C-alpha positions in Angstrom: -51.4 1.3 -41.2 -52.9 4.2 -39.4 -54.1 3.8 -35.9 -57.8 4.3 -36.9 -57.6 1.6 -39.5 -55.8 -0.7 -37.1 -58.6 -0.1 -34.5 -61.3 -0.8 -37.0 -59.6 -4.0 -38.1 -59.2 -5.1 -34.5 -63.0 -4.5 -33.9 -63.8 -6.6 -36.9 -61.4 -9.4 -36.0 -62.8 -9.5 -32.5 -66.0 -10.8 -34.1 -64.2 -14.0 -35.2 -64.7 -15.2 -31.7 -68.5 -15.1 -32.1 -70.5 -18.3 -31.4 -72.4 -17.8 -34.6 -70.9 -19.1 -37.8 -72.5 -16.5 -40.0 -71.2 -13.7 -37.9 -67.7 -15.2 -38.0 -67.8 -15.5 -41.8 -69.1 -11.9 -42.2 -66.3 -10.7 -39.9 -63.6 -12.6 -41.9 -64.9 -11.2 -45.2 -65.1 -7.7 -43.7 -61.5 -8.0 -42.5 -60.3 -9.2 -45.8 -62.1 -6.4 -47.7 -60.7 -3.8 -45.2 -57.1 -5.1 -45.8 -57.6 -4.9 -49.6 -59.2 -1.5 -49.4 -56.1 -0.2 -47.4 -53.9 -1.5 -50.2 -52.0 -3.8 -48.0 -51.6 -7.5 -47.4 -52.1 -9.8 -44.4 -48.3 -10.3 -44.4 -47.8 -6.6 -44.0 -50.5 -6.3 -41.4 -49.0 -9.1 -39.3 -45.3 -8.2 -39.8 -45.1 -4.5 -40.8 -41.8 -3.3 -42.2 -39.8 -0.9 -40.0 -39.8 2.6 -41.5 -36.4 3.6 -42.6 -35.5 7.1 -41.4 -32.8 8.8 -43.5 -29.9 9.9 -41.4 -27.8 12.9 -42.5 -24.0 12.4 -42.4 -23.5 15.5 -40.3 -26.0 14.2 -37.7 -24.3 10.8 -37.6 -20.9 12.4 -37.1 -22.2 14.6 -34.3 -23.7 11.6 -32.5 -20.4 9.6 -32.9 -18.4 12.6 -31.6 -20.7 13.0 -28.6 -20.4 9.3 -27.9 -16.6 9.5 -28.0 -16.7 12.5 -25.7 -19.0 10.6 -23.2 -16.6 7.6 -23.3 -13.6 9.8 -22.4 -15.6 11.5 -19.6 -16.6 8.1 -18.2 -13.0 6.9 -18.3 -11.9 10.1 -16.4 -14.6 9.7 -13.8 -13.7 6.0 -13.3 -10.1 7.1 -12.7 -11.2 9.8 -10.2 -13.3 7.3 -8.3 -10.4 4.9 -8.1 -8.2 7.7 -6.7 -10.8 8.7 -4.2 -11.3 5.1 -3.0 -7.5 4.8 -2.4 -7.4 8.1 -0.5 -10.4 7.0 1.6 -8.7 3.6 2.4 -5.5 5.4 3.4 -7.4 7.7 5.8 -9.2 4.8 7.5 -7.2 3.3 10.4 -6.7 -0.4 10.1 -8.3 -2.4 12.9 -6.4 -5.5 14.1 -8.2 -8.8 13.5 -9.9 -10.1 16.5 -9.6 -13.7 17.4 -12.4 -15.6 19.0 -11.7 -18.2 21.6 
């Protein structure tokens, strides 16, 4: 459903909260007619299907390749962080524990 149609339907449905029974009935009928005119159903309005986007095999392979590359880079960065932490710990002098009396 296009955004303009959805906005129109929302305006009509807002009238269902009217305190006047005739206005509520007219709004319900107008909403029903709008849904039918759009060639859809209330089921589709309330729970629209997700659009399927075709994915080319080459694009999928490229994404998977980039993911594997990123995972390798992350593993290497984690390894470097671990080494740097060890070097930093080795450079820091150990302070003796202080006892409180």
